[in-house]
C-alpha positions in Angstrom: 95.7 101.0 116.5 92.9 100.2 113.6 94.0 100.3 110.3 90.6 99.7 108.6 91.8 96.9 106.7 89.0 94.6 108.0 88.2 92.2 104.8 90.7 93.9 102.7 91.7 91.4 99.8 95.4 91.2 99.9 98.2 89.1 97.2 101.4 88.7 98.5 104.0 87.2 95.9 106.8 84.9 97.6 104.8 84.8 101.1 105.1 81.2 102.6 108.1 82.5 103.9 110.7 85.2 105.4 109.3 88.7 104.5 106.4 87.6 102.2 105.0 85.0 105.3 105.4 88.1 107.8 103.7 90.5 105.5 100.7 87.9 105.0 100.6 87.4 108.8 100.5 91.1 109.8 97.5 91.6 107.3 95.7 88.5 108.6 96.3 90.4 112.4 94.0 93.4 111.0 91.3 91.2 109.8 92.5 91.1 105.9 92.0 88.0 103.6 95.2 87.1 102.1 96.4 84.8 99.4 100.1 84.6 98.6 102.0 82.6 96.3 105.6 80.4 96.4 107.6 78.4 94.7 108.8 76.7 98.1 106.7 73.7 98.2 107.7 72.8 101.5 106.8 76.1 102.8 103.5 75.9 101.2 102.8 72.7 102.6 104.1 74.6 106.0 101.5 77.1 105.6 98.8 75.1 105.3 99.5 74.1 108.7 100.8 77.2 110.3 98.4 79.9 109.2 95.6 78.0 107.8 93.2 81.4 106.9 96.1 81.6 104.4 95.3 80.6 100.6 98.2 79.9 98.9 98.8 79.1 95.2 102.1 77.9 93.5 103.6 80.4 90.9 107.0 81.4 89.5 105.9 85.2 88.6 108.5 85.6 86.4 106.5 82.5 84.1 103.4 84.9 82.6 101.4 81.6 82.4 101.3 80.8 86.2 101.1 84.4 86.6 97.8 84.3 84.7 96.5 81.3 86.7 97.6 82.7 90.5 95.4 85.5 89.6 92.5 83.3 88.5 93.0 81.4 91.6 93.2 84.2 93.8 90.9 86.5 92.5 88.1 83.2 92.5 89.1 82.9 96.2 89.2 86.6 97.3 86.3 88.0 94.9 88.3 90.6 94.3 91.5 92.7 94.8 92.6 95.8 97.4 96.8 95.1 98.1 99.4 93.8 95.8 102.7 93.3 97.3 105.1 92.3 94.8 107.8 90.5 97.3 109.1 87.9 95.4 113.1 88.4 94.5 116.1 86.5 94.5 119.4 87.4 95.4 120.9 86.7 92.2 124.7 85.7 91.7 127.7 86.8 93.3 130.5 87.9 91.5 132.2 90.6 88.9 130.1 91.8 85.9 132.7 89.9 83.6 132.4 86.2 85.4 128.2 86.4 85.8 126.5 83.8 83.6 124.2 86.0 81.1 121.7 83.4 82.4 121.9 84.0 86.1 121.3 87.9 85.0 118.6 87.2 83.1 116.6 85.1 85.8 117.8 88.0 88.4 116.0 90.9 86.5 113.0 88.7 85.3 112.3 87.4 89.1 113.2 91.0 90.8 112.0 93.5 88.1 109.7 91.9 85.0 107.9 89.7 87.7 106.5 92.8 89.5 105.1 93.9 85.7 103.7 90.7 85.3 101.6 91.2 88.3 100.7 94.6 87.9 99.1 94.6 85.0 96.8 92.0 85.8 96.1 93.5 89.5 95.7 97.0 87.9 91.9 96.3 86.6 91.0 95.1 90.2 92.4 97.4 92.1 90.4 100.2 90.0 87.3 98.7 91.8 88.6 99.0 95.1 88.0 102.1 97.0 91.5 101.7 99.2 93.8 100.4 96.7 97.5 99.9 97.0 100.6 98.1 95.1 103.9 98.0 97.5 107.1 96.8 95.5 109.9 95.6 97.1 113.2 97.0 96.1 116.0 97.3 98.0 118.9 100.0 100.0 120.4 98.1 96.6 118.1 100.4 94.7 119.6 102.8 95.6 123.3 102.4 96.2 125.8 100.5 94.3 126.2 97.0 95.2 129.7 96.0 94.4 129.8 92.1 93.2 125.3 92.0 93.0 125.4 94.1 90.2 122.0 92.1 88.7 120.4 92.5 92.0 121.2 95.8 91.9 120.2 96.9 88.4 116.4 95.3 89.0 116.3 96.9 92.3 117.0 100.1 91.0 114.5 99.3 88.3 111.8 98.4 90.6 111.8 102.2 92.0 111.4 103.9 88.6 108.7 101.6 87.8 107.1 102.7 91.2 106.9 106.0 90.7 105.7 105.5 86.9 102.7 103.8 87.9 102.1 105.9 91.0 101.8 108.7 88.4 99.8 106.6 86.2 97.3 105.1 88.8 96.4 108.2 90.8 94.2 109.2 88.6 92.3 106.2 90.1 92.6 106.5 93.2 95.5 103.6 93.1 98.4 104.5 95.4 101.7 102.6 94.4 105.1 102.6 96.1 108.3 101.3 97.0 109.7 99.7 100.5 113.4 99.4 100.3 114.3 97.0 102.9 118.5 97.3 104.2 120.2 94.2 105.8 117.0 91.8 107.0 117.8 88.8 109.4 116.9 85.8 107.7 118.3 82.8 105.7 118.5 84.9 102.4 121.5 87.4 104.0 123.1 84.8 105.6 123.4 83.3 102.2 124.6 86.6 100.8 127.3 87.1 103.3 128.7 83.4 102.8 128.9 84.3 99.1 130.2 87.4 99.3 132.9 86.2 102.1 134.3 83.7 100.1 135.2 85.9 97.0 137.0 87.9 99.5 138.6 85.3 101.5 137.3 86.7 104.7 135.3 85.3 107.8 131.5 85.3 107.7 131.8 87.2 110.8 134.2 89.7 109.0 131.5 89.8 106.5 128.8 90.7 108.7 130.7 93.1 110.9 131.5 95.3 107.4 128.2 95.4 106.1 126.5 96.8 109.5 129.3 99.2 109.8 128.0 100.7 106.6 124.5 101.4 108.5 124.0 104.4 111.3 122.3 101.9 113.5 124.9 99.0 113.3 122.0 96.4 113.0 119.8 94.3 111.2 116.1 95.0 110.1 113.3 92.8 110.7 111.0 90.9 108.6 107.9 92.4 111.2 109.5 96.0 110.7 109.2 95.9 107.1 105.5 94.3 107.5 104.5 97.0 109.4 105.8 99.5 107.2 103.5 97.8 104.5 100.4 97.6 106.1 100.7 101.0 107.4 101.0 102.7 103.9 98.2 100.3 102.4 95.7 101.2 105.4 93.4 103.7 105.1 95.9 106.1 107.6 98.5 106.3 104.4 95.6 107.2 102.0 98.1 110.1 100.8 101.2 108.3 100.5 102.0 107.6 96.7 105.4 107.2 94.3 107.5 107.2 97.2 110.7 104.9 98.0 110.7 103.9 101.5 113.5 103.0 102.9 113.4 101.1 106.2 117.1 100.2 106.6 118.8 101.3 110.1 120.1 104.4 107.6 122.2 102.3 105.4 125.1 104.8 103.7 126.8 102.2 101.7 127.2 98.4 100.4 130.5 96.9 100.6 
């Protein structure tokens, strides 16, 4: 299926590994030109070998000076922008609210929510010049459900949906679409670390924690990074031209988070 993305100019944050890398690769397969950023030096180094067509910058998207440099780099290489994927996020601390270090709370909200503002505000003037412009913000199933022992992460991801819907209303007249993707339990190192931390908090095994979390989904299954990437490519393509202001779940029908 031709998604009509040949030559599209795409910026993906935290794109050197995990979900972000699958998103970048999926756009490349459609003929798009992709620039990514990341804070993982090893992943950035590996990217130069595994995906030489993807250009990259080192950037902590919670730092506005670094974001400004990122946009200088990306726009200098791409020559414009059609798609911004705000993928960067961190798991944040695991623990009861009264036990959480306030600095850990701040960092989680900065990376998972404020960083999306940092990138969107610089992207919008360039997206206005595009004939098929999209912003995609990564939220989470935790952005529509409570998530005990993960309050900073959940609060930030709820905020992402409010930010996305507000942007969609503001930018619709300019022809810029804005949507949020809400992944569920996505395979990878991050969810393993989350399950390990929650299992330790509860005094149970990793296997017990994993079984409990998957029982909260109708399909009793993980989501893959590729499934997330496929959804994003579709809504950013010409076929998704009328999809905006949506919080789209790709989560095996997650009913609750334990």
